[in-house]
C-alpha positions in Angstrom: -21.9 -28.5 10.9 -25.8 -28.7 9.3 -28.6 -29.5 12.1 -32.2 -29.5 12.1 -34.8 -30.1 13.9 -38.5 -32.1 12.8 -41.4 -31.7 14.3 -44.8 -33.3 13.2 -47.6 -32.8 15.7 -50.9 -34.9 15.0 -54.5 -35.5 15.4 -53.0 -37.6 17.9 -50.6 -35.4 19.6 -47.4 -36.5 19.0 -44.4 -34.6 18.0 -41.8 -36.6 15.7 -38.4 -34.7 16.1 -35.3 -35.5 13.6 -32.3 -34.0 13.7 -29.5 -34.6 11.2 -26.6 -34.8 14.0 -26.2 -36.2 17.3 -23.9 -32.6 18.5 -25.5 -30.3 20.3 -27.7 -28.0 17.6 -27.5 -23.9 18.1 -30.9 -22.9 16.3 -30.0 -19.5 14.3 -34.1 -19.8 12.5 -36.8 -21.3 13.1 -39.4 -22.0 9.6 -42.8 -23.8 10.7 -45.5 -25.8 7.9 -48.9 -26.8 9.4 -52.5 -25.5 9.6 -54.4 -23.8 12.2 -52.5 -24.5 15.6 -49.3 -23.3 13.3 -51.3 -20.4 11.4 -49.9 -16.9 12.2 -51.8 -14.9 9.6 -51.5 -16.9 6.0 -54.2 -17.2 5.9 -55.2 -13.3 6.1 -55.3 -12.8 2.9 -57.1 -15.6 1.3 -60.4 -14.0 -0.1 -62.0 -17.3 -0.5 -61.3 -18.8 3.0 -63.5 -20.1 5.4 -60.1 -20.4 7.7 -59.9 -17.2 9.3 -58.8 -15.7 13.1 -57.7 -12.0 11.4 -61.0 -10.6 13.2 -61.9 -10.4 17.0 -62.1 -11.9 19.8 -59.0 -13.8 18.2 -55.7 -12.5 19.3 -57.1 -10.5 22.0 -53.7 -11.8 24.9 -51.3 -11.1 21.8 -48.7 -8.5 22.0 -50.6 -5.5 20.6 -53.5 -6.9 21.6 -55.4 -7.2 18.0 -55.6 -10.1 15.8 -53.0 -11.3 13.4 -54.5 -14.2 11.9 -53.6 -16.6 14.9 -56.5 -19.5 15.4 -55.7 -18.5 19.5 -56.6 -15.6 22.2 -52.5 -15.2 22.2 -49.4 -16.7 21.2 -48.4 -20.2 19.8 -46.8 -23.4 20.3 -43.7 -21.9 17.8 -43.7 -18.3 19.1 -42.7 -19.9 22.4 -40.5 -22.5 21.7 -38.7 -19.6 19.7 -38.7 -17.5 22.1 -36.7 -20.1 25.0 -34.2 -20.7 21.9 -33.6 -16.7 21.8 -34.3 -16.5 18.1 -37.4 -14.5 18.1 -40.0 -13.4 19.9 -43.3 -14.2 17.2 -43.0 -16.1 14.6 -44.6 -14.0 11.8 -46.2 -15.1 8.8 -44.4 -15.7 5.0 -47.2 -14.2 3.4 -47.0 -10.2 5.0 -45.6 -8.2 2.8 -43.9 -5.4 5.5 -41.3 -9.0 6.4 -38.0 -7.5 7.5 -34.5 -9.2 5.8 -33.8 -9.3 9.6 -37.2 -11.4 10.5 -36.8 -14.2 6.8 -33.2 -14.6 8.0 -34.6 -15.5 11.5 -37.2 -17.7 10.3 -40.8 -17.4 9.2 -44.5 -19.2 9.2 -46.0 -21.3 6.1 -49.0 -22.8 7.5 -52.3 -22.6 6.6 -55.3 -22.6 8.9 -57.8 -25.9 7.2 -54.8 -27.3 5.5 -53.4 -30.7 5.1 -51.0 -33.5 3.9 -53.6 -34.8 2.4 -54.4 -31.5 -1.0 -58.5 -32.7 -0.5 -58.5 -30.9 2.7 -57.6 -27.3 1.4 -60.5 -27.7 -1.8 -63.1 -26.5 1.8 -61.7 -23.9 3.5 -59.6 -22.5 0.3 -56.5 -23.0 3.0 -53.0 -23.4 1.8 -52.1 -26.9 1.5 -49.1 -28.2 2.7 -47.7 -29.5 -0.9 -47.9 -25.2 -1.8 -46.4 -24.1 1.5 -43.3 -25.8 0.9 -43.1 -24.3 -2.4 -43.6 -21.6 -0.8 -40.5 -22.5 1.2 -38.8 -22.5 -2.2 -39.5 -19.7 -2.6 -37.8 -18.7 0.2 -34.5 -20.0 -0.2 -34.3 -17.6 -3.4 -35.4 -14.7 -1.4 -32.0 -16.0 1.2 -29.9 -16.2 -1.7 -30.7 -13.0 -2.7 -30.2 -11.2 0.7 -26.6 -13.5 1.7 -26.2 -15.2 -0.4 -25.6 -18.6 -1.1 -23.4 -20.4 1.2 -24.7 -17.7 3.9 -27.7 -18.6 2.9 -26.7 -22.8 3.2 -25.5 -22.2 6.3 -28.7 -20.0 8.0 -31.3 -23.4 6.8 -28.9 -26.0 8.0 -29.4 -24.2 11.0 -33.3 -24.4 10.9 -36.1 -25.9 13.5 -38.1 -27.1 11.6 -42.0 -27.4 12.9 -44.5 -29.1 11.3 -48.0 -29.7 13.1 -50.9 -31.0 10.6 -53.1 -34.3 10.0 -56.1 -33.4 12.5 -57.6 -31.8 9.0 -57.1 -35.0 7.2 -58.2 -37.3 9.5 -61.2 -35.3 11.0 -62.6 -33.9 7.6 -61.5 -35.3 5.3 -62.2 -38.8 5.9 -64.6 -38.9 8.8 -67.1 -35.9 8.0 -67.1 -35.9 4.2 -67.3 -39.7 2.1 -64.7 -38.7 -0.5 -61.6 -40.3 1.0 -63.7 -43.0 2.0 -64.5 -44.4 -1.2 -60.7 -44.9 -1.9 -59.2 -45.3 0.8 -60.5 -47.4 4.7 -59.3 -45.6 8.0 -55.8 -47.6 7.6 -54.9 -47.3 4.5 -55.8 -43.7 4.1 -52.4 -42.6 7.3 -50.3 -44.8 5.0 -51.8 -42.5 2.2 -50.6 -39.3 4.7 -47.4 -40.7 5.4 -46.5 -41.3 2.2 -47.2 -37.6 2.0 -45.3 -36.1 4.4 -42.2 -38.5 4.1 -42.0 -36.6 -0.1 -42.4 -33.1 2.5 -39.5 -34.1 4.7 -37.2 -35.8 1.8 -38.3 -32.3 -0.1 -37.4 -29.7 2.7 -34.0 -32.1 3.6 -33.2 -31.6 -0.5 -33.3 -27.6 0.0 -32.1 -27.5 3.1 -28.9 -29.2 1.9 -28.6 -31.8 5.3 -25.1 -33.3 5.3 -24.5 -37.5 6.9 -22.1 -35.9 9.4 -21.2 -39.1 10.3 -20.6 -40.7 7.0 -56.8 -44.7 14.5 -54.5 -42.3 16.2 -53.0 -44.6 18.8 -52.5 -47.0 15.3 -51.6 -43.9 13.6 -48.9 -43.2 15.6 -47.7 -47.2 15.7 -47.6 -46.6 12.2 -46.2 -43.1 12.3 -43.1 -44.1 14.2 -42.6 -47.1 12.2 -42.7 -44.9 9.0 -40.1 -42.5 10.6 -37.9 -45.6 11.8 -37.5 -46.4 7.7 -37.0 -42.8 6.9 -34.3 -42.3 9.4 -32.5 -45.7 7.9 -32.5 -43.0 4.8 -31.0 -40.4 6.6 -27.5 -41.1 7.3 -26.6 -39.8 10.8 -30.5 -38.5 11.8 -31.8 -39.3 14.9 -35.7 -39.4 16.1 -36.7 -38.9 19.1 -40.7 -39.2 20.1 -42.6 -37.2 22.1 -45.8 -37.4 23.1 -48.3 -34.2 24.2 -51.1 -36.5 24.4 -50.4 -37.1 27.8 -49.3 -33.6 28.6 -52.8 -32.2 27.0 -54.7 -34.6 28.9 -53.6 -34.5 32.3 -54.4 -30.8 31.6 -58.5 -31.7 31.3 -57.9 -34.5 33.6 -56.4 -32.7 36.5 -56.8 -28.7 36.1 -56.0 -28.1 39.0 -52.6 -28.4 38.5 -52.4 -25.9 36.0 -54.3 -23.0 36.8 -57.5 -24.4 35.1 -61.2 -24.4 35.6 -62.5 -25.3 32.5 -61.6 -28.2 29.8 -65.1 -29.1 28.4 -66.0 -26.2 26.7 -64.2 -23.6 24.3 -64.1 -19.4 26.2 -65.2 -17.9 22.6 -67.7 -19.3 20.1 -71.1 -21.9 21.5 -68.4 -23.9 23.9 -68.4 -27.0 23.0 -64.9 -28.7 22.6 -64.7 -30.0 19.3 -68.6 -28.9 18.3 -69.3 -29.4 14.5 -70.4 -25.8 14.3 -68.1 -25.0 16.9 -65.1 -23.4 14.4 -66.7 -19.9 14.3 -66.0 -17.7 16.9 -67.0 -14.0 16.3 -67.1 -10.7 18.0 -70.2 -11.4 18.1 -70.0 -15.2 20.5 -70.3 -14.5 24.1 -66.2 -14.8 25.4 -64.6 -15.4 29.2 -63.4 -12.9 30.7 -59.8 -14.7 31.7 -59.0 -17.0 28.9 -56.8 -18.1 31.5 -58.4 -20.6 33.0 -59.5 -22.8 29.8 -57.9 -25.2 28.2 -59.6 -24.2 24.9 -59.8 -21.2 22.8 -63.3 -22.0 20.8 -64.0 -25.6 20.0 -60.7 -27.0 18.3 -57.8 -24.3 19.5 -56.1 -25.0 23.2 -55.7 -21.4 24.5 -52.5 -19.6 25.1 -51.8 -21.3 28.1 -52.2 -24.2 27.0 -49.7 -23.8 24.1 -47.5 -22.6 26.3 -47.6 -25.3 29.0 -47.2 -27.5 25.6 -43.8 -25.5 24.1 -42.2 -25.5 27.9 -42.9 -29.6 28.0 -41.1 -29.9 24.4 -38.4 -27.6 26.1 -37.8 -29.7 29.2 -37.7 -33.4 27.6 -37.5 -33.0 23.7 -34.7 -30.2 23.7 -32.2 -31.8 25.9 -32.0 -34.9 24.2 -29.5 -32.9 21.5 
């Protein structure tokens, strides 16, 4: 029996879940695609990439207390979800040359910081666009077949949880900070362009995972995305779509931090402190860092702390996964 979940975290913080059956899924592996919100280290060896986190103080609260390439102080949402589902404790980067067969079989992370659904997002950052991540996934499928054979590989892939987290770089950088896309699209047209790409990527993933028919601005962007995914569901017989807006829990953390034990919501633990500041993306061993990151909603100017990610992952575990 084939199961799959697509979880798409956009710049507007919406999660979309698509399952290929109405039966309760049992996940044996986890696959991750997207940007720095879920990248676990695929940019480490990209010589020209400006989006790297394999240096201190990143990863200081990660197991081993070493910078692995994760854009936070510790674990990310996919790591917590994988742990909740008893798949594994962390999801390793696909580009890690030392991956064991067991690590491959239980799932890997293809995400790349600085990437997006628009390939242009990776031009400046020299990251791996989602389109290339899909190509890497195809290579991964062939490796799986080589390890356990084609039939078993199909079974493992059919029981995979797939998380896609991207969109921020496309909209914030490509459209609002750079002039190129504005020459071609208005914001509504750019939304459509991104969602067309997303639809193509999902269809490719479904093709390779062999889904079977078991039964024979940001808010405006979210509305359009919801409509688009409902249209996509019509093309995926037997599928089910569930929306879980994590904007609300994140906003709640920011406006009512005392409920979660946070004391700082407007500045990041590391860097120049200004959340979403234009020049605040840099967090190095030369920049000041707070003593206790668990008191901060944000680690740097863009990325949440491990504590924030853990709250968001717990929200998904409680509000989304039980629906299947």
